[in-house]
N, C-alpha and C positions, 0 to 999 in steps of 0.2 A: 467599777466593781463595788458591790455592796458588801463590805466586810462584816456587817452585823447579821447578814442573812446566813442562817445555818441549814436551810433546806430549800428545795425547789419551790417556786411559786408559779401557779398556772394563770394563764390569761387568754383572752379572746381579742381578735381584731374585728371591729364592727364598722360597717359602712352604711350610709343612708340609702334608702330605696326611693324610687319615684313616688310611690305611695307613702303616706306618713308612716314613719317607723324606720327600722334599720335591720340589717341582716348580718349574721356572723359569716366572715369570709375565711377566717383562719383561726386556729387555736395553737397555743404554744406553752412553753415552759422556760422560765429563767432559772438556770441552775445555780447552786450555791456559790460557784466561782464567777458568776456574772455572764457566762455563755448562755446563748438563747437558741432553742430549737423551735421552728415554726412549721406547722403542717397546714397547707392550703387545702380548703374544702372545695368540692365540686367535681365535675365530670373528669377533669384531668388533674387529680390531686398530686401534690409534690411536697417535699420536705426540704427545708433549708436551715442552715445554721448561721449564727451571727456572733460577733465578739461581744455584743451587749445590746441592751434595749435601745440605747441612743442610736446606734448604727441601723438597726432594724427600722426604727421610726423615721430616720432621715430618708430612707429609700421608699418605704411603703406608706408613710403617713404624711408626706410632704404636701398633699393636696388640701390639708386642713379639715377634711371631712372624716378621714379614717381615725377611729378612736381605739385606744387600748383599754380594755376593761379587765382589771385584776379579779380573779375568782377567789383568791385567798386574802385574808386580812394582812395588812403589812406586818413585817416581823416585829416582835415585841423586843424593845431595847431592854437588856437586863438592868435591874436596879443597881445602884452603886453598892459595892460590897461594904459590909459593916466594918467599922474600924477594928483592926486586929489588936487583940490583947496578947502581949508576949506570953508564950507558953500555953496558949489556948487554941485548940484546933477548931476549924470552922466545919460544921456538918452540912452536907448537901444531900438532898434526896437522890436516889439512883435515877438514871435516865431510862426511859422505855426504849424498845428497839427502834422506834421511829425518831429518836432524838429529842423527845419531849420530857419534861419533868414528870415523874411518876405521881406527884401529889397534886399539882395544879394544872398540868397539861400545857404549860408555856414552854418555849424552847429552852433546852437544857444547856448550860447550867443555870438554874433558876435560883437566884440569890434571895428571892422574896419568901421562900419556903424554909428558911433556916430554923434553928431551934427556937 
C-alpha cells in the first residue's frame, strides 16, 4: 500500500503487437488505499479488482511483455514541515474539493506554500 498516495492514479496495461508497436489491452485505477480496479477492453470486456498493483502484475504481466503505463505523475511527497516555534501557528492554504493545494495544485496538505 502506498501511504503517501492521497488520490487515485490511472494506468493502462499495454502489450506488444505482431507489427512494430503495442496496443492497450486494459485500463485501470489504483485507489488511495492501494486497491486496484482493472477494466479489460475488447469484444468481451470485463472488470476485476485486486488487492494491489503487485498482485495484478504477478498474474497479468508475468510474460515479461505486458507493461503498466501510469497516466498520472507519481504522487508528490510533501516537504518536511518547518520547525515549530512555540506559540506560533503554522498557516496552510485551504484544499480544493479534489484534495489539492489551492495555491500550487500539489496534493494537500502542501507545506511548501506556507507563509
